[in-house]
C-alpha positions, -999 to +999 in steps of 0.1 A: +000+000+000+012+035-009+001+064+013-003+098-003-019+131+006-042+152-015-061+185-013-098+186-018-106+217-040-137+228-022-141+258+001-134+250+038-166+269+046-186+244+025-175+215+047-184+235+078-218+242+063-225+205+057-211+198+092-236+221+108-265+205+088-253+170+100-249+182+136-285+195+135-297+162+121-279+142+148-294+163+175-328+158+160-322+120+160-308+122+195-277+105+184-254+099+215-222+119+215-191+101+203-212+072+190-203+078+153-172+066+135-168+100+119-174+135+133-199+158+115-170+175+097-154+142+088-186+129+074-190+161+054-155+158+039-163+121+031-194+131+011-177+161-006-150+138-019-176+116-034-194+145-051-162+162-063-140+132-072-167+105-081-146+081-061-156+045-054-175+045-020-157+014-006-123+031-014-134+063+002-146+044+033-112+027+035-095+061+033-116+074+062-112+043+083-148+031+082-165+000+068-181-002+034-216-004+048-210+026+070-197+046+040-228+040+020-250+048+050-231+081+057-232+091+021-270+085+019-275+105+051-256+135+037-275+134+004-309+134+022-299+162+046-285+184+019-312+177-006-338+189+020-322+224+017-330+227-020-350+258-029-388+256-034-398+263-070-421+292-063-395+308-040-368+304-066-390+321-092-398+350-068-361+354-060-352+354-098-377+382-103-364+402-073-329+398-087-340+415-120-345+385-142-366+392-173-372+355-180-361+320-169-350+290-189-364+255-186-343+226-198-341+188-192-313+164-190-307+126-188-285+118-159-268+084-165-269+058-137-266+022-130-293-001-145-326-006-127-347-035-141-381-019-139-406-024-167-433-001-180-457+000-210-448+023-239-472+044-259-473+015-284-484-009-258-450-027-256-431-036-224-399-016-222-372-008-196-386+023-178-352+037-169-336+032-204-335+060-229-337+048-265-325+083-277-294+084-254-290+046-254-282+044-217-300+041-183-307+071-162-333+096-150-349+127-165-344+159-145-360+192-153-342+224-142-351+261-141-322+284-149-315+321-145-311+341-178-273+336-176-278+298-172-272+295-135-294+267-121-321+279-097-342+248-091-342+211-101-371+187-102-376+152-088-365+124-111-386+107-137-376+076-157-356+085-188-382+068-210-405+098-201-404+127-225-392+162-213-426+177-218-444+150-199-419+154-170-423+191-171-461+189-169-459+168-138-433+189-119-429+224-131-453+239-157-480+248-132-455+271-113-442+285-146-478+295-156-481+312-123-448+331-128-458+343-162-492+356-150-483+369-116-446+379-119-445+388-156-417+362-158-419+341-190-400+309-196-379+301-226-376+265-239-364+246-269-387+231-295-390+198-275-415+216-253-438+227-281-474+230-268-463+235-232-488+264-227-492+301-222-461+319-209-437+291-220-421+304-252-410+279-279-395+284-314-421+284-342-419+252-361-416+249-399-451+246-415-461+212-427-463+224-463-425+232-461-433+269-467-404+291-455-409+311-424-411+349-428-381+370-417-397+382-385-404+346-374-369+335-383-355+363-363-377+355-333-366+318-335-329+329-336-332+352-306-352+326-286-327+298-293-298+320-285-313+327-250-328+293-242-296+275-251-280+289-220-301+264-200-274+238-210-248+259-191-267+252-158-263+214-163-227+218-174-220+238-143-234+210-121-218+181-139-185+199-144-181+208-108-196+177-092-182+147-112-204+121-095-233+134-116-217+123-148-226+087-140-244+080-108-235+047-093-268+043-074-304+035-081-319+059-107-345+067-081-319+085-060-309+108-089-333+135-079-320+138-044-283+136-056-288+164-081-307+185-056-278+181-031-254+192-059-275+222-065-274+232-029-236+228-029-234+250-060-256+277-045-234+278-014-202+281-034-217+310-053-228+329-022-265+321-024-266+303+009-249+310+042 
């Protein structure tokens, strides 16, 4: 065995923030003092290493002097505690408006994960793997996210199987609040053409007519401007997956993807000064 030292490139304050959340959780559970293998700070560092480095949990557990089972349990605890701090959708929209946003961007992403053998019935009446995306050709979950005009992620949804279309997922988790934001806050939502028919206040590019007739110059300009603004939604997902490498392929049940992405969102908000 070769011993080595490394530096975890996350702010020291972020580990202390997680430590405070874990301390409050232990007090709520009435966990006896000195009964845990790791302190709150040590458990926070353990979880941050997993998020940042996407390390194998048994290897991380060995590094921290705990068993494999304890490592998985500690990581799940951190994910649940941090995900609970994720912002409410309506509050996120109010905050965006208060910060001067003229619009928000809605986008969806497939987060790849380990396989889950769960069957569902397709629109054609066939039995298919619920968590397998035929388009992406991999297993995972569909997450919807609302971004600020510059692409910074403000809110993420619960997970849906990757076989479910973006528009269907959005209808179940986010469109109702976006209608409210458009009517009550004068805050429209920009999306790509995959959300065509989403509803009032959700702006999509105008599709090419069925007769192949060319769009007029005003409509083409509208589409170009809308696409140039809505494409920034991809920046939000890139910010999450670029910073927290564990999101690139989640080695857990796809059902946990929602909580893991929410936890990563909270970590990102703290690093950018949106949480204290």
